[in-house]
N, CA and C of each residue as an Amber inpcrd file, in Angstrom:
protein
   309
  97.2110000 101.9510000  90.7540000  97.1200000 100.6300000  90.1430000
  95.6440000 100.3250000  89.8790000  95.3190000  99.8480000  88.7040000
  93.9340000  99.4930000  88.3970000  93.4060000  98.4090000  89.3460000
  92.1400000  98.5180000  89.6940000  91.5130000  97.5880000  90.6310000
  91.6710000  96.1420000  90.1850000  91.4420000  95.8670000  88.9110000
  91.5480000  94.4960000  88.4130000  92.9670000  93.9590000  88.5770000
  93.9460000  94.7920000  88.3350000  95.3450000  94.3680000  88.5030000
  95.6180000  94.0590000  89.9660000  95.1310000  94.9000000  90.8610000
  95.3130000  94.6620000  92.2930000  94.6650000  93.3390000  92.7100000
  93.4730000  93.0750000  92.2150000  92.7800000  91.8150000  92.5150000
  93.5980000  90.6290000  92.0100000  94.1240000  90.7410000  90.8190000
  94.9240000  89.6540000  90.2450000  96.2060000  89.4220000  91.0420000
  96.8400000  90.4880000  91.4960000  98.0460000  90.3460000  92.3080000
  97.7270000  89.7300000  93.6710000  96.6320000  90.1540000  94.2620000
  96.2140000  89.5640000  95.5360000  95.9120000  88.0810000  95.3750000
  95.2330000  87.7300000  94.3000000  94.9160000  86.3230000  94.0440000
  96.1860000  85.5100000  93.8260000  97.1450000  86.0840000  93.1110000
  98.4100000  85.3840000  92.8750000  99.1620000  85.1710000  94.1860000
  99.1660000  86.1760000  95.0470000  99.8360000  86.0490000  96.3440000
  99.1410000  84.9830000  97.1930000  97.8130000  84.9520000  97.1560000
  97.0720000  83.9360000  97.8960000  97.4010000  82.5390000  97.3660000
  97.4240000  82.4000000  96.0470000  97.7460000  81.0850000  95.4760000
  99.1500000  80.6470000  95.8760000 100.0850000  81.5900000  95.9440000
 101.4520000  81.2480000  96.3530000 101.5010000  80.8370000  97.8180000
 100.7430000  81.5250000  98.6620000 100.6440000  81.1340000 100.0750000
 100.0490000  79.7370000 100.1880000  99.0070000  79.4930000  99.4370000
  98.3650000  78.1830000  99.4390000  99.3510000  77.1000000  99.0090000
 100.0750000  77.3250000  97.9380000 101.0620000  76.3570000  97.4580000
 102.1600000  76.1440000  98.4980000 102.6080000  77.2290000  99.0840000
 103.6650000  77.1430000 100.0920000 103.2370000  76.2340000 101.2440000
 102.0170000  76.4280000 101.7360000 101.5350000  75.6180000 102.8610000
 101.1270000  74.2100000 102.4290000 100.6570000  74.0780000 101.1810000
 100.1820000  72.7990000 100.6840000 101.3220000  71.8820000 100.2560000
 102.3620000  72.4620000  99.6590000 103.4200000  71.6460000  99.0640000
 104.7930000  71.8430000  99.7010000 105.1530000  73.0980000  99.9750000
 106.5120000  73.3860000 100.4200000 106.7180000  73.1850000 101.9130000
 105.7010000  73.4680000 102.7140000 105.8600000  73.4190000 104.1600000
 104.7770000  72.5800000 104.8320000 104.6360000  71.3660000 104.3680000
 103.6820000  70.4530000 104.9930000 104.1010000  70.1030000 106.4170000
 105.3560000  70.3990000 106.7650000 105.8390000  70.1430000 108.1180000
 105.3080000  71.1490000 109.1330000 104.8580000  72.2980000 108.6680000
 104.3320000  73.3160000 109.5700000 102.9360000  72.8820000 110.0090000
 102.7810000  72.7060000 111.2960000 101.5190000  72.2370000 111.8440000
 100.5300000  73.3890000 112.0030000  99.2490000  73.1000000 111.7880000
  98.2090000  74.1050000 111.9500000  98.2200000  74.6930000 113.3530000
  98.4210000  73.8570000 114.3470000  98.3860000  74.3420000 115.7310000
  99.4910000  75.3670000 115.9710000 100.6530000  75.1560000 115.3610000
 101.7440000  76.1210000 115.5020000 101.4090000  77.4310000 114.7990000
 100.8110000  77.3430000 113.6090000 100.4010000  78.5500000 112.8960000
  99.3910000  79.3350000 113.7240000  98.4140000  78.6360000 114.2710000
  97.3740000  79.2950000 115.0560000  97.9700000  79.9380000 116.2990000
  98.8570000  79.2120000 116.9590000  99.4450000  79.7310000 118.1940000
 100.3350000  80.9440000 117.9390000 101.0200000  80.9640000 116.8060000
 101.9410000  82.0630000 116.5110000 101.2960000  83.2150000 115.7340000
 100.4370000  82.8760000 114.7870000  99.9260000  83.8970000 113.8680000
  98.4360000  84.1930000 114.0400000  97.7320000  83.3300000 114.7550000
  96.3060000  83.5580000 114.9440000  95.4400000  83.0640000 113.8050000
  96.0240000  82.3090000 112.8860000  95.2550000  81.6780000 111.8120000
  96.0080000  80.4360000 111.3590000  95.2940000  79.5550000 110.6620000
  95.9050000  78.3220000 110.1610000  95.2610000  77.9600000 108.8250000
  95.5890000  76.8020000 108.3290000  95.0150000  76.3560000 107.0510000
  93.4920000  76.2740000 107.1310000  92.9710000  75.8340000 108.2660000
  91.5200000  75.7400000 108.4190000  90.8760000  77.1220000 108.3630000
  91.5330000  78.1170000 108.9580000  91.0280000  79.4880000 108.8830000
  90.9900000  79.9550000 107.4300000  92.0730000  79.7000000 106.7150000
  92.1310000  80.1000000 105.3080000  91.0300000  79.4290000 104.5000000
  90.7800000  78.1610000 104.7600000  89.7140000  77.4760000 104.0220000
  88.3410000  78.0280000 104.4230000  88.1870000  78.4020000 105.7080000
  86.9200000  78.9960000 106.1500000  86.7260000  80.3540000 105.4890000
  87.7810000  81.1510000 105.3860000  87.6730000  82.4520000 104.7360000
  87.3240000  82.2800000 103.2680000  87.8570000  81.2480000 102.6430000
  87.5360000  80.9260000 101.2540000  86.0460000  80.6030000 101.1400000
  85.5580000  79.7760000 102.0550000  84.1490000  79.3930000 102.0730000
  83.2610000  80.6220000 102.2870000  83.6520000  81.4980000 103.1950000
  82.8830000  82.7100000 103.4560000  82.8560000  83.6270000 102.2350000
  83.9910000  83.7520000 101.5370000  84.0480000  84.5720000 100.3240000
  83.1340000  83.9950000  99.2480000  83.1230000  82.6690000  99.1260000
  82.2280000  82.0240000  98.1530000  80.7760000  82.3160000  98.5070000
  80.4580000  82.2120000  99.7840000  79.0860000  82.4570000 100.2370000
  78.6440000  83.8820000  99.9160000  79.5630000  84.8400000 100.0830000
  79.2470000  86.2360000  99.7500000  78.9070000  86.4060000  98.2720000
  79.4180000  85.5080000  97.4420000  79.1330000  85.5420000  96.0030000
  77.9640000  84.6280000  95.6260000  77.3040000  84.0570000  96.6430000
  76.1690000  83.1800000  96.3870000  76.5660000  81.7700000  95.9830000
  77.8120000  81.3850000  96.2690000  78.3030000  80.0530000  95.9300000
  78.3320000  79.2220000  97.1970000  77.6430000  78.0900000  97.1810000
  77.5600000  77.2290000  98.3550000  78.6730000  76.1830000  98.3110000
  79.5950000  76.2880000  99.2440000  80.6860000  75.3290000  99.3730000
  80.6840000  74.8380000 100.8190000  80.7220000  73.5440000 101.0140000
  80.7470000  73.0010000 102.3710000  82.1200000  73.2080000 103.0010000
  82.1820000  73.0480000 104.3100000  83.4590000  73.1730000 105.0140000
  84.4500000  72.1530000 104.4920000  83.9910000  70.9350000 104.2590000
  84.8660000  69.8820000 103.7470000  85.3860000  70.2150000 102.3500000
  84.5000000  70.7380000 101.4950000  84.9110000  71.1170000 100.1350000
  85.9370000  72.2490000 100.1720000  85.7020000  73.2390000 101.0260000
  86.6380000  74.3560000 101.1300000  87.9950000  73.8780000 101.6360000
  87.9880000  72.9850000 102.6020000  89.2580000  72.4540000 103.1130000
  89.9820000  71.6600000 102.0370000  89.2520000  70.8750000 101.2790000
  89.8950000  70.0950000 100.2200000  90.4720000  71.0080000  99.1410000
  89.7780000  72.0890000  98.8390000  90.3000000  73.0590000  97.8720000
  91.5900000  73.6580000  98.4060000  91.6240000  73.9900000  99.6800000
  92.8140000  74.6360000 100.2290000  93.9400000  73.6530000 100.5140000
  93.6240000  72.4780000 101.0390000  94.6550000  71.4940000 101.3620000
  95.1450000  70.7170000 100.1420000  94.3060000  70.6390000  99.1130000
  94.6670000  69.8570000  97.9390000  94.3820000  68.3780000  98.1180000
  93.6860000  68.0310000  99.1630000  93.3310000  66.6400000  99.4820000
  92.3030000  66.6780000 100.6030000  91.7580000  65.5280000 100.9280000
  90.7910000  65.4770000 102.0190000  91.4830000  65.7580000 103.3540000
  90.7110000  66.2270000 104.3040000  91.2560000  66.5050000 105.6310000
  91.7890000  65.2260000 106.2770000  91.0800000  64.1200000 106.1040000
  91.5470000  62.8450000 106.6650000  92.9020000  62.4490000 106.0920000
  93.0600000  62.6100000 104.7870000  94.3460000  62.2730000 104.1730000
  95.4450000  63.2050000 104.6820000  95.1590000  64.4990000 104.7600000
  96.1450000  65.4550000 105.2750000  96.5970000  65.0410000 106.6820000
  95.6280000  64.7640000 107.5340000  95.9630000  64.3850000 108.9100000
  96.8280000  63.1350000 108.9410000  96.4740000  62.1450000 108.1460000
  97.2320000  60.8870000 108.1760000  98.6370000  61.0460000 107.6150000
  98.8180000  61.9390000 106.6500000 100.1280000  62.1060000 106.0130000
 101.0240000  63.1400000 106.6890000 100.4300000  64.1830000 107.2830000
 101.2570000  65.3080000 107.7210000 101.0760000  65.7530000 109.1690000
  99.9230000  65.4910000 109.7590000  99.6860000  66.0160000 111.1040000
 100.3950000  65.1750000 112.1540000 101.0170000  65.8740000 113.1060000
 101.6820000  65.2040000 114.2150000 100.8890000  65.4430000 115.4950000
 101.1980000  64.6760000 116.5170000 100.5190000  64.8140000 117.8100000
 100.9380000  66.1240000 118.4690000  99.9710000  66.8700000 118.9540000
 100.2590000  68.1400000 119.6210000 100.5980000  67.8930000 121.0830000
 101.5710000  68.6370000 121.5740000 101.9580000  68.5260000 122.9840000
 100.9060000  69.2150000 123.8590000 100.9720000  68.9760000 125.1330000
 100.0560000  69.6360000 126.0790000 100.2290000  71.1510000 126.0230000
 101.4700000  71.6010000 125.9270000 101.7400000  73.0430000 125.8480000
 101.1290000  73.6430000 124.5840000 101.2530000  72.9350000 123.4540000
 100.6580000  73.4200000 122.2070000  99.1400000  73.4940000 122.3250000
  98.5470000  72.4740000 122.9250000  97.0950000  72.4430000 123.0840000
  96.6060000  73.5650000 123.9950000  97.3330000  73.8360000 125.0770000
  96.9600000  74.9280000 125.9780000  97.0570000  76.2720000 125.2650000
  98.1460000  76.4860000 124.5260000  98.3190000  77.7350000 123.7790000
  97.2420000  77.8810000 122.7140000  96.8480000  76.7520000 122.1080000
  95.8180000  76.7860000 121.0710000  94.4840000  77.2680000 121.6340000
  94.1350000  76.8190000 122.8290000  92.8620000  77.2430000 123.4350000
  92.8120000  78.7610000 123.5480000  93.9050000  79.3560000 123.9770000
  93.9790000  80.8130000 124.1100000  93.9300000  81.4710000 122.7300000
  94.7500000  80.9850000 121.8020000  94.8080000  81.5700000 120.4590000
  93.4670000  81.4560000 119.7470000  92.8180000  80.3240000 119.8740000
  91.5250000  80.1340000 119.2220000  90.5010000  81.1220000 119.7620000
  90.4400000  81.2320000 121.0900000  89.4760000  82.1440000 121.6840000
  89.7440000  83.5890000 121.2680000  91.0200000  83.9660000 121.2360000
  91.3700000  85.3390000 120.8730000  91.1220000  85.6430000 119.4000000
  91.2970000  84.6640000 118.5340000  91.2500000  84.9240000 117.0930000
  89.9990000  84.4230000 116.3910000  89.3810000  83.4100000 116.9230000
  88.1920000  82.8560000 116.2630000  86.9380000  83.1010000 117.1040000
  87.0820000  83.0250000 118.3900000  85.9580000  83.2510000 119.2910000
  85.5860000  82.0010000 120.0420000  84.8170000  82.2140000 121.0410000
  84.3750000  81.0830000 121.8710000  83.4070000  80.2200000 121.0930000
  83.5140000  78.9030000 121.3330000  82.5970000  77.9730000 120.6590000
  81.4730000  77.5740000 121.5850000
């Protein structure tokens, strides 16, 4: 498969994942994604920001999140985020350390 075609297919798959999380499954909480899969919407937006930086494009964390969420983080939280249980928060600490690293 030609490299350009592969890039286009990868980009299309990413856009579909983004749409799925942005529009189709707003009920899926970031903490659950992180606890189960080791990444969440914030990770995806950070990876987007890092990819932009590699190309010499400066995008802030807030801008990258808005690009990925389709709205501001504050609006997302107010419309879709639910309160995390103690068990979810404990699991998140482990998942974050294992997948993102110590802060």
